BALOBA-1460 file (C-alpha; in Angstrom, 3 decimals):
// residues 351
<rec num="1" residu="m" x="-9.139" y="-22.116" z="9.258"/>
<rec num="2" residu="k" x="-6.926" y="-20.006" z="11.651"/>
<rec num="3" residu="k" x="-9.370" y="-20.796" z="14.574"/>
<rec num="4" residu="e" x="-9.337" y="-24.508" z="13.661"/>
<rec num="5" residu="l" x="-5.400" y="-24.494" z="13.800"/>
<rec num="6" residu="l" x="-5.409" y="-22.976" z="17.291"/>
<rec num="7" residu="v" x="-8.022" y="-25.551" z="18.625"/>
<rec num="8" residu="a" x="-5.975" y="-28.404" z="17.113"/>
<rec num="9" residu="s" x="-2.731" y="-27.070" z="18.615"/>
<rec num="10" residu="a" x="-4.301" y="-26.978" z="22.152"/>
<rec num="11" residu="l" x="-5.766" y="-30.402" z="21.825"/>
<rec num="12" residu="v" x="-2.768" y="-32.137" z="20.478"/>
<rec num="13" residu="t" x="-0.076" y="-30.583" z="22.755"/>
<rec num="14" residu="s" x="-1.863" y="-29.974" z="26.052"/>
<rec num="15" residu="l" x="0.395" y="-32.053" z="28.334"/>
<rec num="16" residu="g" x="-1.266" y="-30.937" z="31.687"/>
<rec num="17" residu="m" x="2.138" y="-30.580" z="33.474"/>
<rec num="18" residu="a" x="3.386" y="-27.640" z="35.619"/>
<rec num="19" residu="g" x="5.737" y="-25.356" z="33.609"/>
<rec num="20" residu="v" x="4.293" y="-26.290" z="30.234"/>
<rec num="21" residu="a" x="2.140" y="-23.809" z="28.119"/>
<rec num="22" residu="e" x="-1.464" y="-25.110" z="27.361"/>
<rec num="23" residu="a" x="-1.232" y="-24.064" z="23.626"/>
<rec num="24" residu="a" x="2.077" y="-24.942" z="21.873"/>
<rec num="25" residu="s" x="3.395" y="-22.652" z="19.170"/>
<rec num="26" residu="a" x="2.004" y="-23.714" z="15.796"/>
<rec num="27" residu="t" x="3.443" y="-23.022" z="12.238"/>
<rec num="28" residu="f" x="2.313" y="-24.358" z="8.998"/>
<rec num="29" residu="s" x="3.751" y="-25.004" z="5.459"/>
<rec num="30" residu="g" x="2.583" y="-26.479" z="2.243"/>
<rec num="31" residu="k" x="2.906" y="-26.836" z="-1.380"/>
<rec num="32" residu="v" x="0.811" y="-27.202" z="-4.583"/>
<rec num="33" residu="r" x="2.620" y="-28.933" z="-7.613"/>
<rec num="34" residu="n" x="0.816" y="-28.858" z="-11.057"/>
<rec num="35" residu="g" x="1.997" y="-29.967" z="-14.275"/>
<rec num="36" residu="v" x="1.697" y="-32.515" z="-17.205"/>
<rec num="37" residu="t" x="3.272" y="-35.881" z="-17.279"/>
<rec num="38" residu="g" x="3.745" y="-38.208" z="-20.159"/>
<rec num="39" residu="g" x="4.820" y="-41.698" z="-20.741"/>
<rec num="40" residu="d" x="5.717" y="-44.017" z="-23.709"/>
<rec num="41" residu="t" x="6.113" y="-47.608" z="-22.583"/>
<rec num="42" residu="d" x="7.574" y="-50.317" z="-24.739"/>
<rec num="43" residu="g" x="4.312" y="-52.362" z="-24.604"/>
<rec num="44" residu="t" x="2.114" y="-49.570" z="-26.121"/>
<rec num="45" residu="a" x="2.136" y="-48.165" z="-29.499"/>
<rec num="46" residu="d" x="1.392" y="-44.644" z="-28.719"/>
<rec num="47" residu="g" x="2.548" y="-42.358" z="-25.746"/>
<rec num="48" residu="t" x="0.007" y="-41.077" z="-23.109"/>
<rec num="49" residu="y" x="-0.081" y="-37.799" z="-21.164"/>
<rec num="50" residu="a" x="-2.201" y="-36.257" z="-18.405"/>
<rec num="51" residu="a" x="-2.612" y="-33.581" z="-15.978"/>
<rec num="52" residu="h" x="-0.736" y="-34.078" z="-12.700"/>
<rec num="53" residu="s" x="-1.718" y="-32.082" z="-9.521"/>
<rec num="54" residu="q" x="-0.534" y="-32.619" z="-5.902"/>
<rec num="55" residu="a" x="-0.851" y="-30.710" z="-2.692"/>
<rec num="56" residu="s" x="0.339" y="-30.972" z="0.922"/>
<rec num="57" residu="f" x="-0.410" y="-28.897" z="3.987"/>
<rec num="58" residu="t" x="1.477" y="-29.560" z="7.145"/>
<rec num="59" residu="v" x="0.973" y="-28.127" z="10.747"/>
<rec num="60" residu="s" x="4.176" y="-28.193" z="13.002"/>
<rec num="61" residu="l" x="3.643" y="-27.835" z="16.797"/>
<rec num="62" residu="a" x="6.393" y="-27.385" z="19.298"/>
<rec num="63" residu="e" x="6.991" y="-26.009" z="22.797"/>
<rec num="64" residu="t" x="9.937" y="-25.990" z="25.157"/>
<rec num="65" residu="l" x="9.940" y="-27.301" z="28.755"/>
<rec num="66" residu="d" x="11.393" y="-25.645" z="31.637"/>
<rec num="67" residu="s" x="14.184" y="-28.039" z="31.582"/>
<rec num="68" residu="g" x="15.131" y="-26.705" z="28.049"/>
<rec num="69" residu="t" x="13.865" y="-29.754" z="26.273"/>
<rec num="70" residu="k" x="11.843" y="-28.974" z="23.169"/>
<rec num="71" residu="v" x="8.807" y="-31.269" z="22.622"/>
<rec num="72" residu="s" x="7.694" y="-31.127" z="18.830"/>
<rec num="73" residu="t" x="5.055" y="-33.095" z="16.706"/>
<rec num="74" residu="g" x="2.666" y="-32.131" z="14.032"/>
<rec num="75" residu="f" x="0.089" y="-33.414" z="11.408"/>
<rec num="76" residu="d" x="-0.618" y="-33.510" z="7.753"/>
<rec num="77" residu="l" x="-4.027" y="-32.136" z="6.704"/>
<rec num="78" residu="t" x="-3.336" y="-33.646" z="3.207"/>
<rec num="79" residu="d" x="-0.180" y="-35.075" z="1.752"/>
<rec num="80" residu="e" x="0.259" y="-35.500" z="-2.185"/>
<rec num="81" residu="s" x="-3.546" y="-35.084" z="-2.496"/>
<rec num="82" residu="d" x="-4.540" y="-38.121" z="-0.414"/>
<rec num="83" residu="g" x="-7.259" y="-36.209" z="1.401"/>
<rec num="84" residu="s" x="-6.562" y="-37.681" z="4.812"/>
<rec num="85" residu="t" x="-5.078" y="-36.421" z="8.101"/>
<rec num="86" residu="d" x="-1.833" y="-38.046" z="9.230"/>
<rec num="87" residu="t" x="-0.273" y="-37.273" z="12.596"/>
<rec num="88" residu="s" x="3.434" y="-37.247" z="13.393"/>
<rec num="89" residu="g" x="5.293" y="-38.954" z="16.383"/>
<rec num="90" residu="l" x="6.887" y="-36.959" z="19.034"/>
<rec num="91" residu="t" x="10.300" y="-35.588" z="19.025"/>
<rec num="92" residu="l" x="12.403" y="-34.498" z="21.938"/>
<rec num="93" residu="t" x="15.324" y="-32.137" z="21.335"/>
<rec num="94" residu="f" x="17.571" y="-32.002" z="24.253"/>
<rec num="95" residu="t" x="19.887" y="-28.976" z="25.294"/>
<rec num="96" residu="d" x="23.017" y="-31.027" z="24.205"/>
<rec num="97" residu="g" x="21.665" y="-30.922" z="20.720"/>
<rec num="98" residu="s" x="20.626" y="-34.678" z="20.544"/>
<rec num="99" residu="k" x="17.075" y="-35.834" z="19.636"/>
<rec num="100" residu="l" x="14.864" y="-38.641" z="20.360"/>
<rec num="101" residu="d" x="11.948" y="-39.592" z="17.833"/>
<rec num="102" residu="l" x="9.097" y="-41.544" z="19.409"/>
<rec num="103" residu="l" x="6.485" y="-43.287" z="17.258"/>
<rec num="104" residu="e" x="6.826" y="-43.365" z="13.447"/>
<rec num="105" residu="a" x="10.508" y="-42.836" z="14.219"/>
<rec num="106" residu="g" x="12.070" y="-44.516" z="11.207"/>
<rec num="107" residu="n" x="15.263" y="-46.200" z="10.743"/>
<rec num="108" residu="a" x="18.792" y="-44.919" z="11.701"/>
<rec num="109" residu="y" x="20.401" y="-46.305" z="8.521"/>
<rec num="110" residu="s" x="18.191" y="-44.523" z="6.085"/>
<rec num="111" residu="s" x="18.299" y="-41.085" z="7.953"/>
<rec num="112" residu="k" x="22.022" y="-41.129" z="8.089"/>
<rec num="113" residu="l" x="22.558" y="-42.134" z="4.486"/>
<rec num="114" residu="a" x="24.311" y="-39.356" z="2.527"/>
<rec num="115" residu="s" x="21.948" y="-37.934" z="-0.059"/>
<rec num="116" residu="v" x="22.986" y="-38.868" z="-3.620"/>
<rec num="117" residu="p" x="21.832" y="-36.121" z="-6.040"/>
<rec num="118" residu="g" x="18.943" y="-37.096" z="-8.422"/>
<rec num="119" residu="a" x="16.519" y="-35.558" z="-10.951"/>
<rec num="120" residu="s" x="13.502" y="-33.728" z="-9.547"/>
<rec num="121" residu="g" x="9.991" y="-33.722" z="-11.168"/>
<rec num="122" residu="e" x="7.090" y="-36.157" z="-11.455"/>
<rec num="123" residu="h" x="8.365" y="-38.447" z="-14.295"/>
<rec num="124" residu="g" x="8.090" y="-42.186" z="-14.058"/>
<rec num="125" residu="l" x="6.111" y="-45.086" z="-15.618"/>
<rec num="126" residu="t" x="3.042" y="-46.489" z="-13.796"/>
<rec num="127" residu="g" x="2.565" y="-49.829" z="-15.413"/>
<rec num="128" residu="t" x="2.111" y="-52.726" z="-12.956"/>
<rec num="129" residu="t" x="5.123" y="-55.153" z="-12.349"/>
<rec num="130" residu="l" x="6.273" y="-58.283" z="-10.549"/>
<rec num="131" residu="n" x="9.815" y="-57.054" z="-10.694"/>
<rec num="132" residu="s" x="11.518" y="-57.079" z="-7.308"/>
<rec num="133" residu="a" x="14.709" y="-55.464" z="-8.269"/>
<rec num="134" residu="p" x="15.543" y="-52.493" z="-6.015"/>
<rec num="135" residu="t" x="14.858" y="-48.974" z="-7.435"/>
<rec num="136" residu="g" x="16.761" y="-47.092" z="-4.564"/>
<rec num="137" residu="l" x="19.359" y="-47.617" z="-1.819"/>
<rec num="138" residu="t" x="16.634" y="-47.906" z="0.959"/>
<rec num="139" residu="f" x="14.691" y="-50.969" z="-0.334"/>
<rec num="140" residu="g" x="14.548" y="-52.530" z="3.098"/>
<rec num="141" residu="n" x="13.445" y="-49.396" z="4.979"/>
<rec num="142" residu="t" x="10.469" y="-50.712" z="7.132"/>
<rec num="143" residu="s" x="9.633" y="-50.789" z="10.688"/>
<rec num="144" residu="d" x="6.586" y="-50.762" z="12.999"/>
<rec num="145" residu="n" x="5.294" y="-47.330" z="14.099"/>
<rec num="146" residu="i" x="5.913" y="-48.303" z="17.816"/>
<rec num="147" residu="g" x="9.549" y="-47.544" z="18.258"/>
<rec num="148" residu="f" x="12.285" y="-44.839" z="18.673"/>
<rec num="149" residu="e" x="15.243" y="-43.336" z="16.803"/>
<rec num="150" residu="w" x="17.916" y="-41.505" z="18.802"/>
<rec num="151" residu="h" x="20.081" y="-38.873" z="16.846"/>
<rec num="152" residu="s" x="23.343" y="-37.910" z="18.507"/>
<rec num="153" residu="a" x="24.344" y="-34.285" z="18.731"/>
<rec num="154" residu="d" x="26.974" y="-32.984" z="16.165"/>
<rec num="155" residu="d" x="30.545" y="-34.036" z="16.704"/>
<rec num="156" residu="a" x="29.397" y="-37.288" z="18.399"/>
<rec num="157" residu="f" x="31.963" y="-38.718" z="20.835"/>
<rec num="158" residu="g" x="34.310" y="-35.695" z="20.407"/>
<rec num="159" residu="v" x="34.788" y="-36.552" z="16.733"/>
<rec num="160" residu="e" x="34.437" y="-33.501" z="14.444"/>
<rec num="161" residu="g" x="31.781" y="-34.020" z="11.798"/>
<rec num="162" residu="l" x="30.462" y="-37.352" z="13.175"/>
<rec num="163" residu="k" x="26.727" y="-38.134" z="13.791"/>
<rec num="164" residu="v" x="25.361" y="-41.434" z="15.101"/>
<rec num="165" residu="g" x="21.830" y="-42.795" z="15.096"/>
<rec num="166" residu="v" x="20.291" y="-45.860" z="16.787"/>
<rec num="167" residu="s" x="16.527" y="-47.084" z="16.219"/>
<rec num="168" residu="a" x="14.292" y="-49.914" z="17.130"/>
<rec num="169" residu="g" x="10.632" y="-50.691" z="16.319"/>
<rec num="170" residu="f" x="8.529" y="-53.148" z="18.031"/>
<rec num="171" residu="g" x="5.361" y="-54.881" z="16.376"/>
<rec num="172" residu="d" x="2.978" y="-57.774" z="16.832"/>
<rec num="173" residu="d" x="0.716" y="-57.826" z="13.775"/>
<rec num="174" residu="g" x="-0.092" y="-61.428" z="13.361"/>
<rec num="175" residu="d" x="0.020" y="-61.617" z="9.619"/>
<rec num="176" residu="t" x="-1.992" y="-64.098" z="7.751"/>
<rec num="177" residu="s" x="-0.068" y="-66.629" z="5.401"/>
<rec num="178" residu="s" x="-0.340" y="-64.290" z="2.396"/>
<rec num="179" residu="t" x="0.749" y="-61.011" z="4.049"/>
<rec num="180" residu="s" x="4.063" y="-59.529" z="5.341"/>
<rec num="181" residu="t" x="4.819" y="-56.724" z="7.797"/>
<rec num="182" residu="a" x="7.784" y="-55.790" z="10.060"/>
<rec num="183" residu="e" x="7.726" y="-57.005" z="13.610"/>
<rec num="184" residu="n" x="10.732" y="-56.023" z="15.697"/>
<rec num="185" residu="s" x="13.499" y="-54.094" z="13.803"/>
<rec num="186" residu="y" x="16.768" y="-52.645" z="14.780"/>
<rec num="187" residu="s" x="19.065" y="-50.144" z="13.004"/>
<rec num="188" residu="v" x="22.293" y="-48.307" z="13.387"/>
<rec num="189" residu="g" x="23.641" y="-45.474" z="11.236"/>
<rec num="190" residu="l" x="26.407" y="-42.890" z="11.145"/>
<rec num="191" residu="s" x="27.225" y="-39.815" z="9.077"/>
<rec num="192" residu="y" x="30.619" y="-38.262" z="8.836"/>
<rec num="193" residu="a" x="31.457" y="-34.999" z="7.066"/>
<rec num="194" residu="t" x="34.867" y="-33.465" z="6.511"/>
<rec num="195" residu="t" x="36.301" y="-30.559" z="4.328"/>
<rec num="196" residu="t" x="39.320" y="-30.820" z="2.318"/>
<rec num="197" residu="g" x="40.249" y="-27.630" z="0.562"/>
<rec num="198" residu="d" x="37.146" y="-26.208" z="-1.066"/>
<rec num="199" residu="t" x="35.294" y="-29.722" z="-1.117"/>
<rec num="200" residu="t" x="32.987" y="-31.075" z="1.657"/>
<rec num="201" residu="i" x="33.018" y="-34.938" z="1.673"/>
<rec num="202" residu="t" x="29.937" y="-36.722" z="3.432"/>
<rec num="203" residu="v" x="29.921" y="-40.384" z="4.027"/>
<rec num="204" residu="g" x="26.822" y="-42.002" z="5.666"/>
<rec num="205" residu="g" x="24.783" y="-45.168" z="5.932"/>
<rec num="206" residu="g" x="24.440" y="-48.113" z="8.191"/>
<rec num="207" residu="y" x="22.689" y="-51.539" z="8.747"/>
<rec num="208" residu="m" x="19.108" y="-52.551" z="9.579"/>
<rec num="209" residu="m" x="17.268" y="-55.769" z="10.224"/>
<rec num="210" residu="a" x="13.483" y="-56.242" z="10.574"/>
<rec num="211" residu="e" x="11.826" y="-59.449" z="11.536"/>
<rec num="212" residu="d" x="8.848" y="-60.635" z="9.548"/>
<rec num="213" residu="s" x="5.725" y="-61.124" z="11.558"/>
<rec num="214" residu="n" x="4.818" y="-63.778" z="9.052"/>
<rec num="215" residu="t" x="6.160" y="-66.957" z="10.385"/>
<rec num="216" residu="t" x="6.043" y="-68.811" z="7.135"/>
<rec num="217" residu="t" x="8.540" y="-66.533" z="5.330"/>
<rec num="218" residu="v" x="12.159" y="-67.690" z="4.806"/>
<rec num="219" residu="n" x="13.793" y="-64.221" z="4.777"/>
<rec num="220" residu="d" x="13.542" y="-61.567" z="7.328"/>
<rec num="221" residu="r" x="11.184" y="-58.658" z="6.277"/>
<rec num="222" residu="a" x="14.591" y="-56.765" z="5.644"/>
<rec num="223" residu="n" x="18.120" y="-57.288" z="6.158"/>
<rec num="224" residu="q" x="20.288" y="-54.650" z="4.587"/>
<rec num="225" residu="t" x="23.245" y="-52.396" z="4.481"/>
<rec num="226" residu="a" x="23.622" y="-49.182" z="2.579"/>
<rec num="227" residu="v" x="26.350" y="-46.488" z="2.231"/>
<rec num="228" residu="a" x="26.615" y="-43.313" z="0.146"/>
<rec num="229" residu="v" x="29.204" y="-40.662" z="-0.264"/>
<rec num="230" residu="t" x="29.003" y="-37.158" z="-1.759"/>
<rec num="231" residu="a" x="31.332" y="-34.452" z="-2.599"/>
<rec num="232" residu="a" x="30.240" y="-30.822" z="-2.950"/>
<rec num="233" residu="t" x="32.513" y="-28.170" z="-4.334"/>
<rec num="234" residu="g" x="30.884" y="-24.663" z="-4.647"/>
<rec num="235" residu="d" x="27.799" y="-25.236" z="-6.689"/>
<rec num="236" residu="l" x="28.569" y="-28.680" z="-7.900"/>
<rec num="237" residu="t" x="27.650" y="-31.865" z="-5.921"/>
<rec num="238" residu="v" x="28.436" y="-35.353" z="-7.009"/>
<rec num="239" residu="g" x="27.374" y="-38.759" z="-5.239"/>
<rec num="240" residu="v" x="27.295" y="-42.397" z="-5.382"/>
<rec num="241" residu="g" x="25.845" y="-45.169" z="-3.197"/>
<rec num="242" residu="f" x="25.634" y="-48.919" z="-2.879"/>
<rec num="243" residu="a" x="23.142" y="-51.166" z="-0.945"/>
<rec num="244" residu="a" x="22.895" y="-54.880" z="-0.483"/>
<rec num="245" residu="g" x="20.763" y="-57.393" z="1.313"/>
<rec num="246" residu="s" x="17.540" y="-59.507" z="1.293"/>
<rec num="247" residu="y" x="13.879" y="-58.800" z="1.949"/>
<rec num="248" residu="v" x="10.346" y="-59.824" z="1.523"/>
<rec num="249" residu="d" x="8.650" y="-57.843" z="-1.190"/>
<rec num="250" residu="a" x="5.045" y="-57.473" z="-0.284"/>
<rec num="251" residu="n" x="4.163" y="-54.740" z="-2.884"/>
<rec num="252" residu="s" x="5.120" y="-56.119" z="-6.166"/>
<rec num="253" residu="g" x="1.823" y="-57.491" z="-7.069"/>
<rec num="254" residu="a" x="2.582" y="-60.957" z="-5.778"/>
<rec num="255" residu="s" x="4.451" y="-61.432" z="-2.331"/>
<rec num="256" residu="a" x="8.020" y="-62.572" z="-2.915"/>
<rec num="257" residu="e" x="11.158" y="-63.824" z="-1.068"/>
<rec num="258" residu="v" x="13.964" y="-61.650" z="-2.456"/>
<rec num="259" residu="d" x="17.626" y="-62.518" z="-2.201"/>
<rec num="260" residu="g" x="20.846" y="-61.162" z="-3.461"/>
<rec num="261" residu="a" x="19.355" y="-57.584" z="-3.848"/>
<rec num="262" residu="e" x="21.884" y="-54.832" z="-4.891"/>
<rec num="263" residu="a" x="21.430" y="-51.315" z="-5.997"/>
<rec num="264" residu="i" x="23.831" y="-48.611" z="-7.156"/>
<rec num="265" residu="s" x="22.729" y="-45.010" z="-7.264"/>
<rec num="266" residu="a" x="24.727" y="-42.019" z="-8.767"/>
<rec num="267" residu="g" x="24.034" y="-38.446" z="-9.490"/>
<rec num="268" residu="v" x="25.215" y="-34.925" z="-10.154"/>
<rec num="269" residu="k" x="23.777" y="-31.687" z="-9.373"/>
<rec num="270" residu="y" x="24.941" y="-28.093" z="-10.534"/>
<rec num="271" residu="v" x="23.527" y="-24.766" z="-9.522"/>
<rec num="272" residu="s" x="23.884" y="-21.798" z="-11.652"/>
<rec num="273" residu="g" x="22.078" y="-18.814" z="-10.384"/>
<rec num="274" residu="d" x="18.290" y="-19.526" z="-10.409"/>
<rec num="275" residu="i" x="18.910" y="-22.789" z="-12.433"/>
<rec num="276" residu="t" x="19.648" y="-26.140" z="-11.114"/>
<rec num="277" residu="f" x="20.809" y="-29.137" z="-13.321"/>
<rec num="278" residu="a" x="20.573" y="-32.659" z="-12.110"/>
<rec num="279" residu="v" x="21.106" y="-35.971" z="-13.427"/>
<rec num="280" residu="g" x="20.520" y="-39.378" z="-11.614"/>
<rec num="281" residu="y" x="21.240" y="-43.018" z="-12.238"/>
<rec num="282" residu="v" x="20.007" y="-46.178" z="-10.624"/>
<rec num="283" residu="d" x="20.866" y="-49.918" z="-11.367"/>
<rec num="284" residu="g" x="19.269" y="-52.601" z="-9.276"/>
<rec num="285" residu="e" x="19.187" y="-56.413" z="-9.392"/>
<rec num="286" residu="a" x="17.722" y="-59.177" z="-7.166"/>
<rec num="287" residu="k" x="16.516" y="-62.878" z="-7.242"/>
<rec num="288" residu="d" x="12.989" y="-63.434" z="-6.240"/>
<rec num="289" residu="n" x="10.506" y="-66.322" z="-5.726"/>
<rec num="290" residu="t" x="7.074" y="-65.203" z="-6.062"/>
<rec num="291" residu="s" x="5.776" y="-67.120" z="-3.014"/>
<rec num="292" residu="f" x="6.936" y="-67.634" z="0.598"/>
<rec num="293" residu="s" x="8.114" y="-71.178" z="-0.048"/>
<rec num="294" residu="g" x="11.744" y="-70.652" z="-0.350"/>
<rec num="295" residu="a" x="14.744" y="-68.352" z="-1.262"/>
<rec num="296" residu="g" x="14.673" y="-66.261" z="-4.361"/>
<rec num="297" residu="s" x="16.199" y="-67.764" z="-7.522"/>
<rec num="298" residu="n" x="14.784" y="-65.704" z="-10.459"/>
<rec num="299" residu="q" x="16.854" y="-62.741" z="-11.613"/>
<rec num="300" residu="d" x="15.144" y="-59.453" z="-11.915"/>
<rec num="301" residu="s" x="16.714" y="-56.094" z="-12.898"/>
<rec num="302" residu="y" x="15.999" y="-52.422" z="-12.973"/>
<rec num="303" residu="e" x="17.826" y="-49.535" z="-14.614"/>
<rec num="304" residu="s" x="16.937" y="-45.835" z="-14.878"/>
<rec num="305" residu="m" x="18.427" y="-42.661" z="-16.024"/>
<rec num="306" residu="s" x="16.779" y="-39.218" z="-15.298"/>
<rec num="307" residu="a" x="17.624" y="-35.582" z="-15.811"/>
<rec num="308" residu="s" x="15.888" y="-32.312" z="-14.765"/>
<rec num="309" residu="v" x="16.151" y="-28.655" z="-14.893"/>
<rec num="310" residu="d" x="14.671" y="-26.394" z="-12.167"/>
<rec num="311" residu="y" x="14.197" y="-22.699" z="-12.574"/>
<rec num="312" residu="a" x="13.421" y="-20.469" z="-9.491"/>
<rec num="313" residu="v" x="10.922" y="-18.166" z="-11.093"/>
<rec num="314" residu="i" x="10.395" y="-16.053" z="-7.832"/>
<rec num="315" residu="s" x="10.715" y="-16.928" z="-4.132"/>
<rec num="316" residu="g" x="8.259" y="-19.889" z="-3.477"/>
<rec num="317" residu="i" x="7.706" y="-20.667" z="-7.251"/>
<rec num="318" residu="t" x="9.913" y="-23.205" z="-9.037"/>
<rec num="319" residu="a" x="9.379" y="-24.404" z="-12.692"/>
<rec num="320" residu="t" x="10.599" y="-27.936" z="-13.539"/>
<rec num="321" residu="v" x="11.201" y="-29.954" z="-16.719"/>
<rec num="322" residu="s" x="12.524" y="-33.492" z="-16.411"/>
<rec num="323" residu="y" x="12.910" y="-36.714" z="-18.323"/>
<rec num="324" residu="a" x="13.641" y="-40.210" z="-17.572"/>
<rec num="325" residu="t" x="14.254" y="-43.739" z="-19.185"/>
<rec num="326" residu="e" x="13.576" y="-46.867" z="-17.486"/>
<rec num="327" residu="d" x="14.313" y="-50.667" z="-18.345"/>
<rec num="328" residu="a" x="13.050" y="-53.468" z="-16.095"/>
<rec num="329" residu="a" x="13.391" y="-57.105" z="-16.743"/>
<rec num="330" residu="e" x="11.537" y="-60.004" z="-14.943"/>
<rec num="331" residu="e" x="13.424" y="-63.345" z="-14.777"/>
<rec num="332" residu="g" x="15.600" y="-62.084" z="-17.879"/>
<rec num="333" residu="t" x="12.756" y="-60.952" z="-19.899"/>
<rec num="334" residu="s" x="12.005" y="-57.280" z="-20.598"/>
<rec num="335" residu="s" x="8.965" y="-56.002" z="-18.804"/>
<rec num="336" residu="t" x="7.543" y="-53.920" z="-21.497"/>
<rec num="337" residu="n" x="4.783" y="-52.137" z="-19.356"/>
<rec num="338" residu="h" x="7.424" y="-51.030" z="-17.039"/>
<rec num="339" residu="s" x="10.126" y="-50.041" z="-19.550"/>
<rec num="340" residu="g" x="10.386" y="-46.888" z="-21.717"/>
<rec num="341" residu="s" x="10.374" y="-43.141" z="-21.222"/>
<rec num="342" residu="s" x="8.571" y="-40.529" z="-19.390"/>
<rec num="343" residu="w" x="8.766" y="-36.577" z="-18.929"/>
<rec num="344" residu="y" x="7.272" y="-33.852" z="-16.798"/>
<rec num="345" residu="v" x="6.676" y="-30.178" z="-17.185"/>
<rec num="346" residu="g" x="5.289" y="-28.346" z="-14.197"/>
<rec num="347" residu="a" x="5.568" y="-25.755" z="-11.492"/>
<rec num="348" residu="n" x="5.909" y="-26.122" z="-7.663"/>
<rec num="349" residu="v" x="4.497" y="-23.351" z="-5.481"/>
<rec num="350" residu="t" x="5.447" y="-23.480" z="-1.891"/>
<rec num="351" residu="f" x="4.586" y="-21.506" z="1.374"/>
């Protein structure tokens, strides 16, 4: 395996320019997560449980040019047991601290969004649903892989604690009448952190818009704003976020125009020695139309409450117990195969 990594490093990062090493520095990391999951939906008489195993292995490659600019990329040998190789885009880190992501760059509004605490673990119901209500703050986070995201250095424009990001993606997928993907997309985001007494407050979020490559859709592929704020005092972190917009849901089982989408996320995390307690809450609603014929008008909703306890057994090994309840409704009627409770007991081993 070591020999294969050296060969892969040389092939991926040989830039063929003067002043650049022919083999970039390579590091690797990964994890194995093993446990048992269980679920009890409102639509089944008895709960079910099953073994749950996931793994990831990531190789990171980096080299610094004579100018001081750092060039980095990498690839996954496996991610969550998908058994496939996925390469990363290029990242250029400049001497002033700013960065430029090229290819698979992402959207600035989501990368600058303050991270609201939430429960860990692999809990969750897997029943199929046509529900288009958001289950998180970044429901419109989509873009073509051809694009960029620029990240400012810390203290952007001379403002202490401010970070700014701008991104764009450019696609031309030529969807059929029944599919939907992002074409051109644009996003702006910012994050601001300040300390008051013993408390650090972070506010972050932004706006994004992605055109739909399907010309028959009424909505853009995504048109969304999101903002979140967190406050950390010692071992306690609390946060809340809000998002709103419209989008085209191509993953709900039936393609849908979605309007009036809103989501609220809130959470609390407390660290006591080797133990971390976390609680998370999500509430989302939207109006959908299960076709590309017009604006959404049928009300869907989603609500979830989850909690977890993580125990750091030893460096690199963490045990987790988590529990969640979910309540989904489609057009005002409870979705019994996607409502109920779930739990997880397992361990995460990292290297």
